[in-house]
N, C-alpha and C positions, 0 to 999 in steps of 0.2 A: 384334545380339541382339534378338529380339522382346520387346516390352513385355508386361506382365501382361495388359493389355486385349486385345492381339492374340492371345495364346495362348488366353484365355478365349473370344474370338469364334470362333476356329477350332474349339474344342471344341464350342461350341454348334451351329455349322454342321454338324459331323460327326454330332452327336447327332440333329439334325433330319433329316439325310439317311438315317441308319440306321433311325430310328423313325417317320419321317414325322410327327413331333410336335415343336413348338417348346417348350422348357422355359420356364415362367414364372419371373419374378424371385423369387416367394415360395415356389417349389416346393422339395422336398427334393432333387430332381435338380440344380437350379441351385446349391444350397448345396454339394453334392458336387463339381460342376464347378469352382466357385470355389476350393474347397480344393485340388483337384488342380492347377488352373492356378497357384495360388500356389506349390505345391511344385515344379512344373516350372520356374517362373520363378526360384525361389531357387537351384536347382541349376544352372540355366543361367548365372546371375550368378556363382556360385562357379567354374564351369568357365571362364568368361571371365577371371576374376581369376587363376586358376591359369595359364592360357595366357600372360597378361601377365608373370607372375613367372618363367616358364620361361627367359626370354632376358634377358641383361644390358642389351640395348638398350631394354627396356620395364620391367624390374623396378625396384622402389623399396624404400627402407627396409631392413629386416632381410633381405629376399630378395635385394636387390642386394649386401648384405654377404656372403651365402653364395656368390654368383658370384665376388666378389672373393677370398674365401678359397680358391676352386678355383685361382686364379691366384697364390696366395701373397701376396695383398694384404690390407690391412685399412683401414678408414676412419680418417682422421687426426682426432684430437680437437682441440678448440679449444686455443689457446695464449695465454699472457698476454704483453702488451707489456712491454718493458723499456727503460730509459733512465737518465738522471741529471738531478738538479736541483741548483741552487745555493741554499744557505741563506745569508742575509746577516744580519750582526749589526746591531742597531738603534742601536748607539752605536759611535763610533770607538774608544773605550777600553773594553775589557772583558776579563774573565778567560776561560779556556778554557770552552767551552760544549759540553756533551754533547748529541748528537742521537741518542736511543735508536733501536734497531731497532724497526720497526713504526710509526714516526711517519707519520701520514697527511697527504698533501697532495692537492690536486685542481685540476682546471681551472676557470677562471672562468666559462665559458659553459655547458657541459653537465654540470658537476659529476662528472667522471670521477675516481675516487679511485686513488691510488698510495701504496704503503708503502715505507719505507726497508728495504733488505735486511739491514743490519747496523749496529751502533753506529758513530757517527762523531763526531769532535771538531772544532769550529771553534776553532782555536788563537787565543790572545790576540794573536799577531803578524799576524793576517790579518782581513779584514772579511768573508770568504766561504769556503765549503767546498763541494766538489762531492760529492754522495752518490748512489750507485746506488739506483734504486727499481724496483719491479715493480707492475704493475697489480693491483688487488684482485680483479678478475674477468677471465676470458679473453674474447677477442673482438677483431675487427679495429677496432671502434669506439675502442679504447684506444690506437691508433697516433696519439697527439696530435701536433699540429704544434709547432714551436719557439715558445716564448713563451706557450703556453696554460696552463701550470701556474703559478698565481699566488696560490693560497689555502693557508694552513696550517690544517688541520683540527685537528691535535693541537698545542695551544699549547706553546711552549718559551720559557722565560724568557731574554731576551737576543736572541732571533731576531726580526727585524723583517719580513722578507719572503722569498719564495721565487720561483724563476724557472727555467725550463728553456730552455737555449739551443738544443739540438738536438732534433729530433723523436724520438718514441718509435718503436720498430719491434719486429717479431716477433709482434705480436698477430694472431690469426686465428680465424675461426669454425670450428665443426665442419665437416668436409668435406661438401659438398653431394652429393646424388645425381648431379648432372650432372658434378661434378668427379671423383667416384669412378668414374663410368661412363667418363669419358675416359681415366682411368688403366688401367682394365680393357681398353679398346679398344687403347691403346698397348702393353699387355703382349702382346696377341695379334699385333700388327703387328711390333713390335720384340722378337723372341723372344730370351730370354737363352740364350746358348750359351757356357757357361763365364764367364770374366771379361771379357766384351765391354763396349762402351759402355752397352748397355741394362742390364747388370748393375749398374754403378755408379750410373746414373741412377735405377734403381728404388730402390736403398738410400737415396739422397739424398731422393727424393720421399716416402719413407715417414715422414719426420720432420715433425711439425707446425711450421708457420711457413715451410716451403719451398714456393714457388709454382712454380718452374721450375729445371731442372738440365740439365747436359750434361757429357759426359766426352770429353776430348781427349787424344790421345797426345802425350807430350812427348819422345818418343824411346825408345830401348831400355830397357824396364823402368820407365818413368815414365808416370804418368797424372795429368792435371790434371782435377779435378772442380769445375765452376763451379756455384754455387748462388745463388739470389736469392729474396727475397720478392716480392710483387706490387708492381712499380714501385719497389723499394727493395732495399738490401742486407739480409742477415740479421744478427742479433745475434752477438756473439762466442761466446755460450753455445751457440747452435745450430750455429755453425761448428765449435766444439770437439767437440760431440756427434757430428756427422757424421764428423769426422776420426777419432774413436775407433771409430765403426762401420766406417769404411773400413780402418783398421789391423787390425781383427779379421777382416774379410772378404776382404782382398786375398790373392792367391796368393803363394807364395814368390817371392822375387827381383823383386817388383814394388813400386815406391814410389808411393803415392797421396797427392797434395797437394790439399786443399780450398781453393778460392780464391773471392774475389769477382770477378764478371765486370767487364769494362771498360764504363763508361757511354757510350752514344752519345746525345748530347743532340740532341733533335729540336725545332726551332723551326718555326712555321707561322703564316702570315697568311691568313685567310679573309675574303672579303667576302660577306656574305649579304643577300639581299633577303627581307623578311618579307611574309607574306600580310596582306591587309587585316584590321584588328581585332586584330593581335598587336603587343605592345610589343617593340621591338628589344632593350631591356635584358634582358627576360625570356628571349627566344629566344636571344640571344647567350650568356647565362649557361648555358643548357642545352647549347648547342653546345660551349662551352668545356669543360664537365664531360664531355660525351660523348667529345670528342677526347682529353682527359686520360685518361679511363678506358680508351679503346681502346689508347693507347700503353702504359699500365701493364699491360694484359692480355697484351701480346705475349710477354713472357718472354724467356728466353735463346735466341739463335739465330734468332729470327723477324724477317724483314725488315719495315721500315716502308713502307707503300704508300699513296700518295695516293688511289688508286682505292678502297681500302677505307674511307678517311676520307670520300670523296665519297658512297659508298653510305649511310653512317651519317647524314651531314648531310642528304642529300636526303629521307630517310625520316622526318625529325624534324618534329613538329608545329609549324606556324607558318613553316616555311621554304619560300619560293617558288622561290628560285634561289640559287646560290652560285658563287664563283670563287676560285681559289687565286692568290695573288701568287707567281708562279714564281720570282722573284728572292729570295724569302725562305725557301722550303721546297721540298723535293723528296724523291723516294724515297730511302731509306737502306738499304744492304745491311748486315746484321748477321751476324757470324760466331758460331760456337758458344762463343766466349769473351767475347761481348759481349751487351748488352741495351739496348734503347731506353728513354730516360726523357724525359718532357716538359720542355722548357726554356721558351721564350717562345711562348705561344699567343695570338695577336692576332686578335680578331674585330672587323671593321669593317662599318659600314652601307653598303649598296649605294647 
């Protein structure tokens, strides 16, 4: 698209050609030409904007939502992470201690807050009780690792400390344009024809917190639907929600079972050579993070390939060269009932 200056220059050139007179900057003619050029440019910009929003490959925001609606899809909202924490008594001998619903705890580093889902009691016969909690806000940032929740925000008499053994899961951000665009493209390629695999997969992926899904036949009248978050299993609440949706949507004489996929643990050892002026510790941390992110992004049914890892590493800032230790890691085939998860990722200096 031409800029405002280009449009104005062409108008001036055309005016000069027709009148054999060049308009001066202070003239009334130049003021009119500038006004007309601005209007032409404005409508050109608007036409270019409309052209981009006409197709799902370039549309953004609410316009992409309209394309999704035409395919029977909608943008997934953010979801809150869930998990459980242990509340410990501060003394060996104590009476029953009530932990009210809404009690707030948080992580020690970034102060992510979680609240207890319901009333719980730490009995006098025990020094601890496990309580279910939910993140105060939605988002993937609340998928805290095990051992991160260590602060009691709401004081409770008799409770000395709090701790989460297992990581939290289920938290996700609002579905991005790129993620929604990928689902629209998938709906065009894998067309729903009755209750086929694409039908069950689309239902599962419509639920916030589900990153990948697959549907596998388990024999006559049986379908297994496998679901996962990004690099992790989904919470029991999400699994129950999808099972309910499947029960309502399944055809007669078909049994649908929602399951966690089998984890394929991937280990890898990479030797990297850094470019001059770069710290190995800094570069290796970035490489480790990139490899972990790649594995977690694969989802259900996508194979792990060293060649894809190599492309990621070689394009990273500060990496001069790299080598895989073949005896430690290799390509891994992943079925529609499995997904790859990172295990031991070792980065060594060249």
